[in-house]
C-alpha positions in Angstrom: 306.2 147.2 58.2 308.7 150.0 57.2 306.3 151.5 54.7 303.5 151.6 57.4 305.9 153.5 59.8 306.9 156.0 57.1 303.3 156.5 56.0 302.3 157.2 59.6 305.0 159.8 60.1 304.3 161.5 56.8 300.5 161.5 57.2 300.7 162.7 60.9 303.1 165.6 60.2 301.6 168.7 58.7 303.5 169.6 55.6 305.4 166.3 55.3 305.3 164.9 51.8 307.6 161.9 51.8 309.8 159.6 53.9 312.5 157.1 53.2 314.5 154.5 55.1 317.9 154.1 53.5 321.4 152.6 54.0 324.4 154.8 54.0 325.4 152.9 50.9 322.5 154.8 49.1 320.3 151.7 48.8 316.6 152.3 49.7 315.1 149.9 52.2 311.6 151.4 51.9 310.0 154.7 51.0 306.6 156.4 51.2 305.6 159.3 49.0 302.4 161.2 49.6 300.0 162.2 46.9 301.4 165.7 46.4 305.1 165.0 47.0 306.8 166.4 43.9 310.1 165.1 45.3 312.2 162.1 44.3 313.1 160.7 47.8 315.5 158.1 46.4 317.6 160.8 44.8 317.4 163.0 47.8 318.3 160.1 50.1 321.1 159.0 47.9 322.7 162.4 47.8 322.4 163.1 51.5 323.7 159.6 52.4 327.1 160.8 51.3 326.8 164.0 53.3 325.7 162.1 56.4 328.7 159.8 56.1 331.0 162.8 56.2 329.0 164.3 59.2 329.3 161.0 61.0 333.1 161.0 60.4 333.5 164.7 61.5 331.5 164.1 64.7 333.7 161.1 65.6 336.9 163.0 64.7 335.8 165.9 66.9 335.0 163.4 69.7 331.4 164.8 70.0 329.8 161.3 70.1 327.5 159.9 67.4 325.6 162.2 65.2 321.9 161.7 65.7 319.9 164.1 63.6 320.6 166.5 60.7 318.3 168.9 59.0 318.8 170.8 55.7 316.5 173.7 55.1 316.3 174.8 51.5 313.9 177.3 49.9 311.3 174.8 48.9 311.9 171.8 51.2 313.4 170.9 54.5 314.9 167.4 54.8 315.1 166.0 58.2 317.3 163.0 58.6 317.6 160.8 61.8 320.6 158.4 61.9 319.5 155.0 63.2 322.8 153.2 63.5 326.1 152.9 61.5 324.3 151.5 58.5 320.9 153.2 58.2 319.0 156.5 58.4 315.5 157.7 57.9 314.7 161.0 56.1 311.6 163.1 55.9 310.8 165.8 53.3 308.8 168.7 54.7 307.4 171.7 53.0 308.5 175.1 54.4 305.2 175.6 56.2 305.3 172.2 57.7 305.5 171.3 61.4 309.2 170.6 61.8 308.9 170.0 65.6 306.4 167.3 65.2 308.5 165.7 62.4 311.4 165.6 64.8 309.3 164.1 67.6 307.7 161.4 65.4 311.0 160.3 63.8 312.6 160.1 67.3 309.6 158.0 68.6 309.6 155.6 65.6 313.4 155.2 65.4 313.4 152.3 67.9 310.7 150.5 65.9 312.6 150.9 62.7 315.7 149.6 64.3 314.0 146.5 65.8 312.8 145.5 62.3 316.1 146.1 60.6 317.9 143.4 62.6 
């Protein structure tokens, strides 16, 4: 079920190459890697899980509410991460020429479905 959702998001977003559903503990629930990915999403997710934990804490400390979405744009890849709850997040790797807006939309639309199947 999770792999199907990740595949759908990756394949329907121009420039997306991989997606992962991961716990903040760095353990992968599921991932989907496209044919031309060239990225290790488990490593990416594991590293960003630590950063997301700090962002969640900062958001709470600043009384801004829950953090919902974080994007890191690097020279060769943008990583879009959507926080699902206190335990899980989903991340999508997108090439610089990819459709970032559609990626945000699709992750937001699929977040509820992912959460339903996590519990």
